C-alpha positions in Angstrom: 0.0 0.0 0.0 2.8 2.4 0.9 4.7 1.6 -2.2 1.6 2.4 -4.3 1.2 5.7 -2.6 4.8 6.5 -3.3 4.4 5.5 -6.9 1.3 7.7 -7.3 3.2 10.6 -5.7 6.2 10.2 -8.0 4.0 10.1 -11.1 1.9 12.9 -9.9 4.9 15.1 -9.4 6.2 14.2 -12.9 2.9 15.1 -14.5 2.8 18.4 -12.6 6.3 19.2 -13.7 5.4 18.5 -17.3 2.5 20.9 -17.0 4.7 23.6 -15.7 7.2 23.1 -18.5 4.4 23.1 -21.0 3.1 26.4 -19.5 6.5 27.9 -19.8 6.8 26.8 -23.4 3.4 28.4 -24.2 4.6 31.7 -22.7 7.9 31.6 -24.7 5.9 30.9 -27.9 3.6 33.8 -27.2 6.6 36.0 -26.7 8.2 34.9 -30.0 5.0 35.1 -32.2 3.2 37.8 -30.2 4.9 40.7 -31.8 5.1 44.0 -29.9 4.3 43.8 -26.2 3.4 46.8 -24.0 5.4 47.5 -20.9 2.5 46.4 -18.7 2.3 43.1 -20.6 6.1 42.7 -20.2 5.8 43.2 -16.4 2.9 40.7 -16.2 4.9 38.1 -18.2 7.9 38.7 -16.0 5.8 38.0 -12.9 4.3 34.9 -14.5 7.7 33.6 -15.4 8.9 34.2 -11.9 5.9 32.3 -10.5 6.6 29.4 -12.9 10.2 29.3 -11.8 9.1 29.2 -8.1 6.8 26.4 -8.9 9.5 24.5 -10.7 11.9 24.9 -7.8 9.2 23.7 -5.5 8.6 20.6 -7.7 12.3 19.9 -7.7 12.4 20.0 -3.9 9.3 17.8 -3.7 10.9 15.3 -6.0 13.9 15.1 -3.7 11.7 14.6 -0.7 9.8 11.8 -2.4 13.0 10.1 -3.3 14.1 10.3 0.3 10.7 8.9 1.5 11.0 6.1 -1.1 14.5 5.2 0.3 13.1 5.2 3.9 10.2 3.0 2.9 12.4 0.5 1.0 14.8 0.3 4.0 12.0 -0.4 6.4 10.6 -3.1 4.1 14.0 -4.7 3.8 14.4 -4.7 7.6 10.9 -6.3 8.1 11.8 -9.0 5.6 14.9 -9.7 7.6 
């Protein structure tokens, strides 16, 4: 049961990371093909990019935590088996 939860957490974080990357790609494509952008739009996009970077960093930290939890669960399972 614990292993299944861990697997779901890992795949969930991967899907979320892919969504963030796709969102960043959309923003870049808009910048490239959007033409002239007003200063207000530039500020808004800079804020959005900053938020996306924060989300990405948070996902990276979450992935590290999940890996640590997986290691702990596997070690406990090995100890129980003997």
